[in-house]
N, C-alpha and C positions, 0 to 999 in steps of 0.2 A: 527388356529385363534389366533389373538393377545390377550394376557391377559392384559387388560387395568389397572387392579389393580396392576399387577406386574410392569407395566411401571411407574405408579405413585410412587411405592416404590423405583424405580431406580432413580427418579428425584433428590433426595438429593445427590446422588453420582456423577451425571453428571453435576450439576450446578457449582461446583468448576472448573471442566474442561472447562465448557463454559466460565467462567470468565477468565481462562488462554487464551483461544482462542480470546476472546474480547480484552484483554490487548495486546496480540501479534499483533493483527490487528491494534489497535489504535496506538501503538508505531511504528510499521512498516510504517503505512500510514503517520504519522507525519514526520518521517525521510524521506520518499520518496518524500513528497511534498516539504520539504526544500531543499533536495539534488537535486531533479529534476529541481527546479528553478535555482540552481547554474549551473547545466549542461547546461541548456538552455542559460543562460547568457554567459557562457564561449564559447559556440559554436557560439555566435553572435559576438565575439571579432574580430576586424580587424587584430589582430596579429595572424598569422598562427601558431606560436609557442604555442599559447594558444588554438585556436579553433580546430586545427587538433588533438592533443592528446585527447581533450574532445570528439570530434566526434568518434574517435577510441574507447575510453573507453565506450561510450554509446553503440556502435555497438557490442563490445565484450560482455558486460553484457546482452544485448538483445539476443545475439546469443548462449548463453550457458544456459543449464537448471538450474532452481532454485535449484533443488536437488543437483547438482554438486557444486553450490556455497555454499550451506549449509554445505556439507561435507568438502569443502575446508576450510571454516572459522573454523569449529569445530575441524578438525583433523590436518590441516597443520599449522595454526597460532601458536599453542603451541610450535612447533619446532622453532619458531622465538621469543619465550618468551612471546607471547600474549595469555593469558588464560582467557576465558570468560565462564560464566555459559551457559548451554544449552538454557535457555530462552533468555538471552541476545544475544547469537549467532543467534538464530532464528529471533529475531526482526531486528537485523542488516542485516541479509541476505535478509529478506523481504524488508526492506527499500532500500537497494542498488539495488536489482533486479528491483523493481517497479519504482525506481527513473529514470531509463533509459527510461521507457515508459512514465512517466509523463513529462520528459523533452521534448518529442515530442508534448505532449498535450500543454504544455506552449508555445512552439515555434509556434504552429499553432495559439494560441491566440494572441501572440505578433505580428505575421505577419499580423493578421487581423486588427490591429489598423491602421486607415487611416494615410497616410504619412503626411497629413496636421497637425496632432497632434504633430509629431516630429518637423515639421517646425515651428509651433507656439511656442513650448517650446524653440527652438533655438532662435527665434526672441525675446522672453522674457528674454533671457540670463540666463536660468535656468541651474544650475549645473547638470551633468549627473545623479548623485544619486537622486537629487530632481525630475528630469524628470521621472525617473523610478518609484519612489514612488508615486508621485502625479498625473502623467499624464498617463503613459503607463500601468503599472500593474493594476490600478483600471478599465481600459477598457479591458484589455486582459484576466483577470481571470473570470469574470462572464459568458462569452459565453462558457467557457470550463468546467464549473462546472459539467454538465452531464457526460462528459468523465471522470473527476476525480472520480465521484460516481461509474461509471462502474468498474474502477480499484480498488476502495475500496471493492466492493463486490467480485471481482475476488481474491483479496488478502485474504479476509476472507475465501474463499473456498480453498485457497492454504495452510492454516495453518496446515492441517493434515500432510503435508510433514515434519513438525517439529518433528513428532514422530520418524523420522529416527535418531534424536540425543537425544532421550529419553525425549522429552517434552511431558508431559501428557495432551495433548489438548483433545478436545471433542471426536473425532473419536477414538483415541487410547484408551481412557478410556472406551468407549463403547466396543471395541474389547477385552479389558482385562476382562470386566464383562462377555462377551460371552464365553471367554475361561475358566473362572472359573465355570460357570454354564451350559455350553454347550447349552445355549439358546441365540442365536444371533438375533433372530427376533425382540424382544422387545428393547434391548439396541440400536441396529443399527437404528431401526425405530424411536426411541425417539431422537437419535442423528440427524437424518435427519430432524425431525420436528423442533428441536432447531436451526439447521442451517438455515432452511427455515424462521423461525420466525425472527431471527436476521437479515437475509438478507433483508427481507421485511421492517423491522424497519430502516435499513440503507438506503434503497431506498427511504423511506418516508422522512427521514431526509435530503437526498440530494435534493429531490424535494422542500422541504421547503426552504432550503438554496438557491436553484436556484430562487425561486419566490422572496425571500427577497433581493437577489442581482441582480435581473433582470435588464439589461441595459435599461436606459431611452432613448426613441427615440423622 
């Protein structure tokens, strides 16, 4: 049986690890959203010297495991003079990995913008940058918010992989407590509850964002 009093006593030890998990997810998602949009725009370039390398880069990132990418950034980059903390490495790995998936989400949203909107912007003699900022992206982003939210939750659940490079995130901290006390039931159960709670909060936030930015028909 679960000792609920023991679980409450473990909560102060796991909350700092939950904060690490939250910060890693927030930083990784911010990077993924920005870089993913860059990938999507590069792939739409009419210049094959730009679009082809971008497409190959996205496919390479999507086709290799996140754990391999984490190990590469952490163990290989120092040989090239680039040294990052484990946490920074984890955030960058999450951001790069998920940017490849978000680029496809953005591309679907951009492709869904009616062609007439592009033609209207051209008729108004709008500059390309202004067209993207004022016409295309405001219509492309709202419909794909649910997909962005799904990847946010998926990234949150992938943060335990950062323990491979010594980041003390939530699951790793729970495992350490279990190895110290030989009682794994309570810390792992509590970690699962915290993961579930934060995932539900993230989903609720995404639904609120979706309603707030719902396209007007």
